[in-house]
N, C-alpha and C positions, 0 to 999 in steps of 0.2 A: 364469760365476761358479761356483766349486767349493764343496763343502760347508763347509770351514773359513771361507770368506768369508761364506756364509750364516749360520753360527753367530755370527760376529763382528757381522754386520749386525743380527741379532736381539738380541744382547746390548747393542747401542748404541741401539736404538730401541724405542719402545713405541707401541702403537696404542690409542686410546681409543674406546669405543663409547657413552659417556654423558658428561655434564658432568664437568669436571675438579674434583676435590677437591684443594686445594693440598697436603694431607697425603699424598696418594697419588702425587704426581708422582715419576717415576723420575729419578735423576741419572746422568749418564755421566761416568766418570772418564777424563779425557784429559790426559796429561802432568801428573799430580798435581793437576789442577784439575777441580772438578766443574762441569758445565754442564747446563742444561735446554734441550732442543730442542723447538720448537713448529713445526708446519707447519699451514697452513690452506688449504683449497681457495680458489683465487683469488690466492694469493700468487705473486709473481714470484720464481723461484729461479735460482741459478747451477747449471749442470750441469757436473760435472767431466769434462773431456776432455783428452786428451794434448797436443793442439797449440794449440787456441784456446779462448777463453771462449765459453760458450753460455748462453743465457737461455731460460726457458720459463715459462708460466703453469701452475700446478698445478691440474688439473681434478678429480682424484680420488685418494684413498688407499685401498688395500685390502690384504688379507692373504690368503695362500694357506697351507693347512695340508697338510703331508705328513709322514708318519711321526712324528706328534705334535709337529711343529715348525711354527711360524708364520713365514712369510716375508713381508716388507713390500715392496710395490710402489706405484708412482705412475703416473698417467696424466697426460701433459703435452701442451701445444701449444707448439712451439718458436717463437722469434722468429728472423726472417731479416733480416740487415743490408741496408739499401738504400743507395743512393749519395746520399741526401738528408741535410741537416743543418738544424737549427733552433737558433739561438743557440749555434752551435758544438757542439751535442749531436747525436749520431747518431740517425737515425730508423730504426726497425725495423718490419717487417711481421709480424703474427701469422699463422703458418701454420695452416691449418685441417685439420691432419693429426694425429690423436691418436697418441701413442706411449707404450708401456709401458716403464718403466725400473725398475731396482732402486732402492730408496730410498737406498741407499748412494752413488748417483751425485750426490746433492744436496750441494753445498758449503755447509756450515753457517756459514761466515764470510760470509754474504750481506750485501753492502753495496750492492746494486743497487736502483735505484728507477726505475720507468717511469711515464710520464704519457701518458694517451690523447691523441692528436694530433687535436684538433678544428679543422678549417679553416673560418674565417669562420662559425661557428655551424651548420655543415652537420650536425653530430651531434645537435643538439637538435631533437626533434620533439615539440611541445607541452611537457609537463613530463617527458617520458621521454628518456633518453640512448640514442642509436642506435649500437650497436656493429657495424653493418655496415661502418663505416670501421675497417679493421684496422691502422691505423698508430699507433705508439707512439713516444714520445721517451724515450731513456735519459737520465735526469738525471745528468750527470757532476758536478754541483755538490753533490749530496746526499751527506752522510756521517753516520756514527753516532758520536756522542761517546763516548769511552771513560771 
């Protein structure tokens, strides 16, 4: 990624370190339309790639300062497609390999919804949910109303 891309990235994103005051939220002008972008740790995000669709869980958001400029990055765990299906929905395995990406790689038109795949209550231990099971179902029936 070159310097103009980083400048564009930082013009399009903001990082907050304290609770959000609605009056302080930045707006991004995209094709003459203003939009607010929010990312939360734990969100499933689409990662922009040239050939295929890629999904990941957002683990961390951080910034790097160089020459009085702040650059935004994310740490993610990617999903890997398995050959399994449940109710015609693809099943993915969460990889346990952290990856650092530029925040500009996140597709903001996110319409993806994943559900943890619990087989026969194997994930429930007492009142706690056991995430050692790393399988997730991509809900292809989920959509956002416009």
